[in-house]
N, C-alpha and C positions, 0 to 999 in steps of 0.2 A: 504494500500500500504506500502511495506517495505521501510526502510530508503535507499535512493538512493546513488549509487556510482557516484560521479560527476567528469567529466573531463572538464578542462578549456583549450580551444584551443586559442593560441596566434600567429598570423602571425607576423613575424619579418623581417624587411629589414633595415639594418644599424642602429640598435637600441642599440649600445653599451653604450650609455649614460644613458639609462633609464631601461634596461631590468632587472638589479639586483634589483632595487628599486621596480619595478613592481611585480616581483616574490615574494619579501619579503612582500609586501602589500597584495598580494593575499593569501599568507600563513596565514596571520593574519585573513583574512576573513574566510579561511578554519577552523581555530581553533575556531572562533566564532560560525560557523555553526555546527561544531562537538559537541561543548559544549551544543548547543541547540538541539542536536540529530536530525539535519535536513539533514546531509550528513554522509556517512560512513568515517571512519578514513583512508581508503585506496584510497580516492579520490585524484586526481593528476592533475598536470599542464602539458600541452603538447605544446612545443614551435616549430614552424616551421620557420626555417631560409630560407628565400626566396632568396638565392644566395647573401647574404651580402658580402661586400668587406671590412668591418671593423672587429672588434674583437667580433662581436655578437656570432658566433659559439663557440669561445674559452670560452666565458662567460657561454654559455649554458652547455658546457661540464663540466666546473667547478661547476656549480650549481647542475648538475646531480650527480657528484661525492660526493658532500656534502649531497645530499638528493635524494634518489631514486624515490621519488614521483615527481621529476622534470624530465620529459622525453622530447624527441624531435627528430627532423630529419632535415636534411640539403639538399636543392636542389643543383644540379650541376650548376645552373645558376638562374637568376631572371625570374620567370614565371608569376608574378603578384599576387596581394593581394587575388583575388577571388580564384585562384588555390591553394594558400597557405592555405586558410580556408578550402577548399574542402579536401586537403591532410590531414590536421589535423583531420577533422571529420571522414575521412575514416580510419585514423590510430587509433583513439580512439575507433572506432567501432570494429576494429580488436583486440585491446588490451582488450576491455571490459569496458563498463560503462552503467549506466542506463539512463543518460542524459548528454548532453554536452553543454557548453556555449562558444561562440566565442566572443572575446573581443580584442580591439586594444592594441598594445604593449605600447603605450604612456600612457595608463590608464586615458585618458581624460574622458572616460565613467565611471560613478560612479560605482565602483566595489561593493559597498554595496547593490546595486540593485539586485545582484545575489540572495540574500535572498528572495526577492519578486518573482524572477523567480522560485526558488525552491518551494515556497508556491503555486504558480499557477500550477506547475508540479504535486505536490501532490494532487491537486484538479482534476487531470485528463487531463490536457492540454498537447498535443504533441509538440506544438510550443508556446513559449512565446517570443514575439518580444519587443525590447526596442524602445521607442519613445522619442525623444529629447523634453524637455520642451521648449527650445528656441534655437536660433542660435547666442547668444551674443558673442561667441568666434570666429565666422566666419567673414571674410571680407565682405564688401557690395557685391562684385562680386560673392562670393561663396553663399551668401544668395539668391541673385536673381537667379542664375543658378540652385540652389537646388530647389527653388520654381517652376521654369519653368520645371525642369526635372520631378518632381512628378506630376505636372498637366498634362504634355504631356503623361507620362506613363499611367495615369488613363484614359485620352482621347483615348488612343490607345488600351485600354482593359486590361492592366495589373493592377490588383487590389493591389496596393502598398500604404500603409498608408503614409501620409506626414511625413517627419522627421524621417522615419524609417531607421535604419542603419543595419550593420551586427552584432550588439550586440544583441544576442538572445540565448535562450535555446531551444534545440531540444531533443526529447526523443529518446531512442534506436529504437523504432518503426519507427520514422521519418528517422533515419539514414538507416534503412533497406530499406525503400522505396527509399531514395535518391540513394542507390547503384544500383537501377534498371534503373536509368537515365544515359546513357553512353555517351551523347553528350559531345564533347570536351569543348564547351563553355556553361557552366551552370551558369545562372544568379541567384544567391541564393535568392536575395530579391524577385524576381518574382516566383521562384520555391516554396519556403515555403509558399507563399501567394496564390499560384495557385492550388496546388494539392488537397487541401480540408481538411487539418489537423484541428483538434480542436485547435483553436488559441486564446491566450489571449494577451493583450497588457499592458505593464508596462511603466510608464513615468520615466525618469531619467534626471539628470542635467549633463551638460558637463563642465568639469573643464579646465582651461588653461593648456597647455602642459608644463611639468616641465623641460624637457631637449630635445635637438635636434630639428629638423624641421620636419614638416609633409612631408611624401613621396608622397602625392597626389598633382599633379600639373594639369594644364589645360588639358594636353594630356591624363593623366591617367583618369581623370573624364570624358573626352569626349569619350574615348574608352569604359569605363564602361557604359556610357549612350547609346552609339550605340549598344553595345552588348545586353543590356537590351531590347532595342526597337526591334532589329532584331530577338532576341530569343523568344520574347513573343507576337509579333503582326505582322500581315500581312496587317494591315491598310495602312502603307505607300505605299505598292505595289498597293493597290486599289486606293489610291490617285493619283498615277501615271496615272492610266487608266482615272480617272476623269479629270486630267489636259489635257491628250491627247484629250478627247472628247471636253473640253472647247476650246482648241486651234483650233480644227477643226471647231467648230461653229463660233468662232471669225474670223477665216480665211475666211469662206464663207460670213459672213456679210461684212467684209472689201472688199472682192472681188466684192461683189454685189454693194457696194457703188462706187468702182472705175469704174465699168462698166457703172453705171448710170451717173456718172460724165462725162465719155467720150462721152456718147450718147447725153445727154441733156445739158451739159455744155462744149462745145468744147474748150473754152478758159481756162478751169479750170487747174490750175497749182498745182501739188502735193507739199506739204511742205516736203523737204528732211529731216528736223529735226524730224518730226513725224515718217517718215519711219525708220529713224535710231533708235529712241527710241523703236518703235514697234519691230524691228528686235532684239535689245538687250534684250528686255523683254522676247520675246518668246525663244530666244537663252538661256537665263538664266533658264527658266523653263525646257527646254530640258536637259540642263546640270544637273539640280537638279534631274530630273527623272532618268537620266543615273547613277548619283551617288547613288541614292537610290537603284536602281536595282543592282548596283555594290556591295553595302554592303551585300545584300542578297546572291549574287553569291559568294562573299568572304567567307561568313559563310558556304555555301555549300562546297566550295573548301576545307576549313579547316576540316570539318566533314568527307568528303569522304576519305581524306588521312588517317584518323584513327590513327593519332599519339597520343601518351600518353599526358594527360594533363600536367604532370610534371615528372621529373626524380629525384629520391632520391639518394643522394650520400652516406650519413651516417644516421644511426638511433640509438637513445639511448632509450632503453626500461627499 
């Protein structure tokens, strides 16, 4: 296999405090890999400004003017991290590369692991996924929710390795296949593990963030989780049917008990507290089922409209 041309895709949202140091560090990694003859000298970095409201785009323009191997594009507004990664992967496919690595702008993911990614790629793997060694840098809440998310996704049929993030290498062939998937909401962690690419896994350490704050909050993480679940599993819809059947059976049983009590125990008095709890319980199940169905209908609604995943304002090639 020939020496590959590497493209590194970095989604950015309000990253003015760290983007310059991130690019500088990645260029050091590039020089190391070039000296080892592991990547071509025309390998490049592609930055996607996801509608930042700070000086992120001005810094990207400055970096591009200083070094033409720094390329990028800017969205007209914030479309979200997943869409920024997809946009970057589609852009580097159009520009040309043999493989692409996506990595976060804060560079908490160990950038030197890229060398291991390249080694696995040279062994013939189309996808090389990064797996976190631990979650020492996360809060207790984030640790617990992450564990629950991966367990739930696997129970629902999405084969996603625990502690897998969007730090991964994908080959040009994988990018060609991705281009065939036109759905507006494409859950990348599920897609690259579901299609059947020859996949390898590489462990890496997570470093503390050097500057700025994480742009992922509870709302972002919840949206990502819901997108993943509704994009890659119909199990929740089947659970709705199971709940409906169970509620019917329980209702028949309770009705039978009530009739028997009326016939055989004329003086029996119903406990209104039990009736209230029962009503609230079944009402909660009904609302849960309606919400689950609503999530899927919402996905269909967004897909049917056929709007673009993102809109590019400017691009630096």
